[in-house]
C-alpha positions as CSV (number, residue, x, y, z in Angstrom):
1,M,-41.9,39.8,-48.8
2,L,-38.8,40.1,-46.7
3,N,-35.8,37.7,-47.1
4,P,-35.9,35.1,-44.3
5,T,-32.5,36.2,-43.1
6,V,-33.6,39.8,-42.9
7,T,-36.8,38.8,-41.0
8,R,-34.8,36.7,-38.5
9,L,-32.4,39.6,-37.9
10,R,-35.3,42.1,-37.6
11,N,-37.0,39.8,-35.0
12,R,-33.8,39.4,-33.1
13,F,-33.3,43.2,-33.1
14,L,-36.9,43.7,-31.8
15,L,-36.4,41.1,-29.1
16,L,-33.1,42.9,-28.1
17,I,-34.9,46.3,-28.0
18,F,-37.7,44.8,-25.9
19,A,-35.3,43.2,-23.5
20,L,-33.3,46.4,-23.1
21,C,-36.5,48.4,-22.5
22,S,-37.7,45.9,-19.9
23,M,-34.4,46.0,-18.0
24,A,-34.4,49.8,-18.1
25,A,-37.9,49.9,-16.6
26,K,-36.6,48.0,-13.5
27,A,-34.5,49.5,-10.8
28,E,-30.8,49.0,-11.5
29,P,-29.2,46.4,-9.3
30,L,-26.9,47.8,-6.7
31,P,-23.1,47.2,-7.2
32,D,-21.1,45.6,-4.4
33,V,-19.3,48.9,-3.8
34,H,-21.3,51.9,-4.8
35,P,-19.4,54.0,-7.4
36,Q,-19.6,57.1,-5.3
37,V,-18.3,55.2,-2.3
38,D,-15.5,53.8,-4.4
39,V,-14.4,57.4,-5.2
40,I,-14.6,58.3,-1.5
41,L,-12.5,55.2,-0.6
42,S,-9.8,56.2,-3.2
43,E,-9.3,59.7,-1.7
44,A,-6.2,60.4,0.3
45,A,-8.0,62.3,3.0
46,A,-11.3,61.8,4.7
47,P,-14.2,63.8,3.4
48,D,-15.9,66.4,5.7
49,G,-18.8,63.9,5.8
50,V,-20.9,61.6,3.8
51,V,-24.7,61.6,3.4
52,F,-26.6,58.8,1.8
53,D,-29.6,60.0,-0.3
54,I,-32.6,57.6,-0.5
55,E,-35.8,58.7,-2.2
56,T,-38.2,56.2,-3.8
57,L,-41.9,55.6,-4.4
58,D,-41.7,52.2,-2.8
59,A,-42.9,52.0,0.8
60,N,-40.9,48.8,1.2
61,A,-37.6,49.9,-0.4
62,L,-35.7,50.5,2.9
63,N,-36.0,46.8,3.8
64,T,-33.8,46.0,0.8
65,L,-31.7,49.2,0.8
66,A,-30.8,49.3,4.6
67,P,-28.4,46.4,4.5
68,Y,-26.7,47.8,1.4
69,V,-26.4,51.2,3.0
70,R,-25.0,49.6,6.2
71,K,-22.4,47.8,4.1
72,Q,-21.3,51.0,2.3
73,I,-21.1,52.8,5.7
74,H,-18.9,50.1,7.1
75,L,-16.6,50.3,4.0
76,I,-16.2,54.0,4.5
77,R,-15.6,53.6,8.2
78,E,-12.9,51.0,7.6
79,R,-11.0,53.6,5.6
80,F,-12.0,56.7,7.5
81,P,-13.1,55.7,11.0
82,D,-14.0,59.2,12.2
83,V,-15.9,60.6,9.3
84,D,-19.4,61.9,10.0
85,I,-22.1,60.0,8.2
86,A,-25.9,60.6,7.7
87,V,-28.7,59.0,5.8
88,V,-31.6,61.0,4.5
89,S,-34.8,59.1,3.5
90,H,-37.3,61.4,1.8
91,G,-39.7,59.3,-0.3
92,A,-42.5,56.8,0.4
93,E,-39.9,54.4,1.8
94,E,-39.6,56.6,5.0
95,F,-43.0,55.3,6.2
96,A,-41.4,52.0,7.1
97,L,-39.5,53.9,9.8
98,Q,-42.5,55.1,11.7
99,K,-43.2,53.7,15.1
100,Q,-46.5,52.1,13.9
101,A,-44.5,50.1,11.3
102,Q,-41.9,48.8,13.7
103,S,-43.3,45.3,14.2
104,D,-43.6,44.8,10.4
105,N,-40.1,46.2,9.8
106,A,-38.2,45.0,12.9
107,A,-34.9,44.2,11.0
108,L,-35.0,47.7,9.4
109,H,-35.5,49.4,12.7
110,D,-32.8,47.3,14.3
111,T,-30.4,48.2,11.5
112,F,-30.9,51.9,11.6
113,S,-31.1,52.0,15.4
114,Q,-27.8,50.2,15.6
115,L,-26.2,52.5,13.0
116,T,-27.2,55.5,15.2
117,Q,-26.2,54.0,18.5
118,S,-23.0,52.1,17.5
119,D,-21.8,54.0,14.5
120,G,-22.9,57.5,15.2
121,V,-24.9,57.8,11.9
122,S,-27.6,60.4,11.8
123,I,-30.9,59.1,10.2
124,H,-33.3,61.7,8.8
125,V,-36.8,61.5,7.4
126,C,-38.6,64.2,5.5
127,G,-41.4,66.1,7.3
128,A,-43.0,67.2,4.0
129,V,-43.4,63.6,2.9
130,G,-44.4,62.5,6.4
131,G,-47.0,65.2,6.4
132,L,-48.6,63.5,3.3
133,K,-49.7,60.8,5.8
134,G,-50.4,63.2,8.6
135,L,-47.2,62.2,10.5
136,S,-45.2,64.3,12.8
137,R,-41.9,64.0,14.8
138,E,-43.7,61.9,17.5
139,D,-44.6,59.2,15.0
140,F,-41.0,58.2,14.5
141,P,-38.6,56.5,17.0
142,D,-36.0,58.4,18.8
143,F,-33.2,57.2,16.5
144,V,-34.8,59.1,13.6
145,S,-34.4,62.8,13.1
146,Y,-37.5,64.5,11.7
147,S,-36.4,67.1,9.2
148,E,-38.9,69.6,7.9
149,S,-37.6,68.9,4.4
150,G,-35.4,66.1,3.2
151,M,-34.2,68.1,0.3
152,A,-33.3,71.0,2.6
153,Q,-31.5,68.6,4.9
154,L,-29.4,67.3,2.0
155,N,-28.6,70.8,1.0
156,D,-27.5,71.6,4.6
157,Y,-25.1,68.6,4.5
158,K,-23.8,69.7,1.0
159,A,-23.2,73.2,2.4
160,L,-21.1,71.6,5.2
161,G,-19.0,69.9,2.6
162,Y,-20.5,66.4,2.8
163,Q,-20.2,64.1,-0.2
164,V,-23.6,62.8,-1.3
165,V,-24.0,59.1,-2.2
166,I,-27.2,58.7,-4.2
167,I,-28.7,55.3,-3.4
168,R,-32.1,56.0,-5.1
169,Q,-33.5,59.3,-6.3
170,L,-36.8,60.3,-7.8
171,S,-37.1,62.0,-11.1
172,D,-38.8,65.4,-11.0
173,S,-42.0,63.9,-12.4
174,D,-42.0,61.0,-9.8
175,R,-41.5,63.5,-7.0
176,K,-44.4,65.6,-8.3
177,A,-46.5,62.5,-8.5
178,L,-45.7,61.7,-4.8
179,F,-47.0,65.1,-3.7
180,D,-49.8,65.4,-6.2
181,T,-51.3,61.9,-5.7
182,P,-49.9,60.6,-2.4
183,E,-52.7,58.0,-2.1
184,K,-51.0,56.0,-4.8
185,F,-47.8,55.5,-2.7
186,I,-49.0,55.6,0.9
187,Q,-50.2,52.5,2.5
188,P,-52.9,52.9,5.1
């Protein structure tokens, strides 16, 4: 039989481990200023460009992430008004940007439309992911650029010297799951 003090300590330790595991399973909260944006803001000279990388399995993620991305873009633009900025959405979240989803995601569409029109931000979705739902370029509004591959689009921006700000990114196994079992992540 264990000493009551040892038992109490063991139970507290197990609760702590359980709490930490539960927190790790949830998406990390977004900081007020993204760490990668903070680095950009501390630079003496403007970067060649900035691209925001968003890739999730959550079809509703952009509704939460768009205001955050807009805030980060405005922080960068305050410091470097003329820097080129792009957003690449290449996970299940991109489906919220299709024309058919506009009425359910009006604020999201307004946010990204305004970013393209007023701020000159390029918004891209991934054709490979869109193809999982049988979508094509015509299924997205004019403010969205339909790239054949979101990963290739990111690599093109990197080759141009853009700094990448990772908002959300899938693990290799989650990315594989999206393409192997798209029905789990795609709403009708």
